[in-house]
N, C-alpha and C positions, 0 to 999 in steps of 0.2 A: 217618851213620854206618854203614857196610857192615859185614857180618861175614860167614865162615865160618868154618861147621867140620865139618871133619873122623870119621872115619869109620873102622870097618872093619878098620883095620887088625889086628896080632895077631900070635899063634906059628903058625908053616906047614913041612912039613916040603918040604927040596926036591925039585920038580918039585909043590908044588903052588897049588894056588890063593885068590886075596882080591880081593876089591872092594872098595873104597874111593871112600869118600862123598865127597861137599863139598858139605855146604845153604849156603845163602843166603839172608840175613833176607831180601832183596827179587831182585825180578827179573835174573834171571842173562837175562837179555835186556840187559840193561843193557849187559853184559859187548860189549870189540867183541872181547877174545881170556883165554881161562879156559886152566889147568890144573896140572900141580901141575911137583913139584922134591922132588928128595928129596938128606937131608945124612947119610954114615954115620959113624962115630969119626973122628977124623983128619981126612977129606976134605973136597972140596968139595964146594959145594954146586952141583949140577947138575939140566937141563931132564932132565923125563921127558920127557914128551908136552902140548900143548896141542891147544886148539881153537879157531879163531875163529869171528868172528859169523857171518862167512861159508860155513862148514862142512869150513874148511880144519882138517887134522890136520898133526902130525908128533910125533917120536918119537925122544928120542935112540937113538943106536945098539943100544946091547944093547936094549933096549928094543919092538925092530923087531921083528915078525912074534909075540913075546908078550904084551906089550899093546895093550890100543885102548880108549883115552879118547870115551867117549858123555856127551851130557848128557840131561835132562827138562823144557823149559822150565814143564812145567804144576806139578811138583812144587820148580823152581828149585833143583836140585838137579846135577853132573857127575857125571863115578865112572869110574872109574880099573881095570878089570876085570886085569887079573897073573893070568897062566897061568904055567906051566911055570916055577917061582921054582927062584930057584941062591941059593945064602949070600951072595955078594958083590951080590946086590939089599935084606941090611938097612941098611934104614934110617928115618930120621924121614921123613915125606912130606909136604909142604906141595900145599894146595893154592891157588892165589893167581885172582885176578878182578881185568882191566883195565879201565880205560875212560880213555882218552886216558892223560893223563902220570900216574895215578893208577892204584897198585896196591893192593890188597889183600895180606892176608896172611892162612890156617889158621891159627891154633898147633901144627899137626901130629899126625896118628898114627904111633906107630913101628913099624913088621913087621917084623917078626924071621925067620929060615928060616935052618933047622938041625932036624938029626935028634936 
């Protein structure tokens, strides 16, 4: 069983930055795709960003130009650098990793953007 654990969430002011981490219990090289979803209260879950094993990256439209996804295979950790944060970025952020048809999820970390 693969476990993913997010960290780095918290309270930040508008315009500020946060770096989220997703640590895996095993090698992240095994994942075809890793990434992040988020869900704000009363709203549907949406894709934030993903990175494939081949290095392809993509982002939700709201994240383009502000967020950067990366990974450190040696540390078995994936990161999401979030800059220029807005109040509407407030949500629980979940990391995921997919292997074939199986997707593993972390339990989430809360990001609150507020003055």
